[in-house]
N, C-alpha and C positions, 0 to 999 in steps of 0.2 A: 504494500500500500504506500501511496505517496503521502508523506506527512504534512500536516498543516504548516510546520516550521519550514519545510522545503518550499512550499508554495509561497509563503510570505517572503522568504529569501529571494525566490525567483522574481516576485513582484518588484522588489527593490532593484534587483540586478538588471531587469529589462526595462525599467521605468523610463529611461532616457531614449529608448529605441521604439517602443510600441506606443500606440495611442490608446488611452482609456476610452473605449468607444461608447457612444450614447446608447441608452435604452429608451426606445420611442414607442409610444402606444400606437397601434394600428387602428385607425378610425375607418371602419368599413361601412358604418351607417346601417348595419343589419343586426340581426340577433345572433350573430356568430359568437363564439367564445371570446372572452377578454384576452387579447393577444398583445404582447409587447415584442418588439424587434431588437435584438442585440446586433448592432450593425458592424460586424467585423469586416465587411466589405470596405470600410473606411480606413483600414490599416494602410500604412505606406505602400504595401505590396498588394492591397485590396484583398487580403485573405488573413484569416486567423493564424495561419501557419507561422507567421513571424514571431508570435509569442514563444512557441516551443523551440523554433530554430535559434532565436537569439539566446535563449537560456542554455540550450545544448552546446552551442559553440562557445559561449562564455565559460561554461563549466569544464571545458577541455583543459588538461594540463598544458603548459606552454610547449613542451616538447612534442605533444601529439598535434596540437594546433598548427605548429610550424611545418608539419608534413603536408599541409593542405587538407581540405575536407571534401567529401563527396556524399551524395545521397541519391535516392531513386524517387522519381516523381512524375506525375502527369502534368505538373506545372506549378502548383502553388507551394508545395514544400520546397521545390527547387528554387523558387524565388526567395523563400524565407532563408534558406541556408546560404544562398548566394549573397543576399543582402547582409546577413550577419558576417559572412566571410570577408566581404569587402570592407566592412567596418573594422574587422580584426586585421586586415592587411594580408590575408592569406588566399591562395588560389582555391577555386571551387570547381568541381566537376559534377554534372548532373546526368545520370543515366535516365533518360526520359522516354516515356512511352511514345512509340512512333505515331500514334493517333492523336497526340496532344494538340490542342488548337494552336494556330500560328501566333495568336496574341500572347499566349503563355510562353511559347518558344522565344518570341522576340523579346519579351520582358526578361527572361532568364539571361539571354545573351547580353542585353543592355546592362545587366547587373554584373557582367564580367564572367559568367559561368561558361565553362567548356562543356558542350553537350555531346552525349553519346546516345544515339537513338537505338531502341530495342523494342521487340514485341511486348505486348502485355504479359504474356506467359513468362518470357525471359525476365522481365522486371519483377514479376510476382515471386518467381523462384529465387531471384537474387536477394529479395528482401528477407527470405527465409534463410538463405546461406550467409548473407551479409558480405558477399564477395561478388565481383563481376570481372570477367576476363579483361586484362589490360588496364584496369582502373586502380590507381594507388591513392594512398592518403588515409586519413581517418574517416571512417564511415559514421555518418549521422543518420540513424534510422528515422524515417519520416513519421513513425507513430509508436513503435515498440521500444521506447527509451524513457527511462525514469525522468531525465532532465527535460526532455521534450514534453512529456505529459505534465510535469510540474509547471512549465511555462503556460501550457494550455489551461491549467487549473486556475491561473490568475483570473481568467474570465469568470469563473464560478464565484469567486469572492466578490467581484464587481456586481454581478447580477443580484446577489442577496443584499448587498449594501444599497443598491439603487431601487430595489423592489422587495422590501422585507416580507411582504405577504405573498410572494411567488408560491404557486402550488405545484407547477409542472414546468420542466425545461425539456425542450426537444432540440437535438442536434442531428446533423447529417451523419451517416455512418460510412466510412471508407475502411480504414484499418482498425479504427476504434480508439485512436489516441485522443481525438477531440472529445468524444462522449465520456471516456474514462476520466480525462482531466477535468472537464466541466463538472461532471457528477461529483468527483472528489472534492473540488473546490466549493461547490454549492453545499454539499452535505457536511463539510467542515463547519459551516455556519448554521445550517438549518437541516438537520438529519431527515426530516419527514418529507422533503420535496421529492416528487416523482420525477424520474429522468428517463426519457425514451429516445431511441435512435429512429431516424427516418431513412428508409431505403427505397430505391426505385424498384418497380416490379420486375425489371430486367436483371437485377443484381442484388438479391436480398439474402445473403448468407446468414446474417444475424437473426432474421426471422426463423430460418430453419434451425439455427442453433438453439434459440429459446424454446422451440417446439420439441426438440430432441433432448435438450438438456446437456448438449456437448458441442464443442466446436465442430462445425459442419461446413461442407462445400455447397455451392449453389449450382445445380445442374441447369443448363440452358442459358448460362450467362451470355449477354451480348452487349456490345458497345453502343452507347447512345450519346445524346448531347449532355447527359449527366455524367461528364467525364471525370469529375473530381470526387465521386463517391461510388459506392457499390463495388465490392470486391468479388472475387470468385470463391473465397472461403474466409472463415474467421480463423486467424492464427490461434493455436491452442493457448499460448501464453497470454494473448490479448483477451481470450475468453475468460481466463482466470482473473485477469485484472478487472473485467467488467462485473464479476460476481459481487453481489451485495451493494453495488452502486448504480447499475443500470437496470431498469425495471422491465424493459421489453423493447420490441421493434414495431414500428408502424410502417406498413408497406403502402406506397402511393403509386398511382399510375403516372405514366408520362404526361397524359393530358392534365391531370391534377397538378403536376409540377409546372407545366406551361401556364396554367391558370394562376398559380401562385406567383410566378414571375411577372405576370401581367398585373395582378393585384398590387404587388410591391411597386411597380412602375406607376400605376394609376393613382393609388392612394397615398403613397409615401415618397414618390419620385426617387425610388431606389432601383438601381440596376444590379440584379443578382444573376449569377450563372446558375446552371441547372442544379448543381449540388447545393448552392447557396439558398435555393428556394424550397428544398425538400422539407425542412422543418416547418415552414409556414404551410405547405401543402398538407402535412400531417395534422397540424393544428386546426386548419379550416375544415378538415374531414370530420371532426367531432369525436374522434376516438381517444383524445387526450383529456376529455372533460371540459368544463366551462372556464377554468382558469382561476386566477390569472396564470396565463401560459407565457413563457418566454421562448420564442422561436429564434434560434441563432442563425443569422444570415451569414454563413461562413465565408462567402467569397463573392466577388463580382467580376472575375476575370473571364469575360466572354466577348467574342468579337461582336461588334455592334450590328453588323449585317445579319449574323446568326440570331442575335437577340431580337431584332426587329421581326425576323421571319417567324420565330417561335411565338412571340406574344401576339402577332397578327393572327395566327391560327388558333389562339387559345379561346 
């Protein structure tokens, strides 16, 4: 378990790098649940990943940091590690999924990252092995890392401080580092809060895992515009981390995700990528209760042409 002391220390450590993002009520004008938005899309890299990456890089001993750092990412974790590495003055390599959107690839390059493209399967396997052929340096795991999770957990402290009567928190589910971190931070201050992950119907291994009671794979996985969430399986160690802090998974359709992206744009003038809208899609569906619910808008790194196309058809 990530301790409260390590989360508080992470908050101080990354305070000069990350933004304490606002918590904004979503005014839908309907009888929908009471929903607040934690706007992590406003971070300097437009993603929550900067919290964990900044803490993980800062926690490396100088001799390991000096070797350079590398990570595996569909784009957001890569930006976070590249941003933190640039601040530390060390080189960064990102093994990136070959289907990553061009906007994320361009942003990683702009931050000075050297990119190595690979298939989704190769990247997923490399995250389990923590090695990749030809790539050297110190590996920063994009979710299965105590320091990365402690950085993410700082968000949980902010949520409870800004909304003391919060009843439920929903985050997107990729590898599980966001959900585990936020849940740990929230429950350090308010143990009774419910925490759920939101997954797309095309990639929902956490839902299967909660049903079976063990870390499970998702058969029929397919790539969609929700590129920043939804894995092929839940890593066993991440399943252990989630026990006792995450209450379950809410699966949403792609149409519900597009609708949530449109609601964010129309009601709050917020641009969210597919993964960033998953939590709101789950909250709007009613399966998380009446609230107050905090939906974490985890990122906004989406090509504008793609964004316009998706919300136009919502």
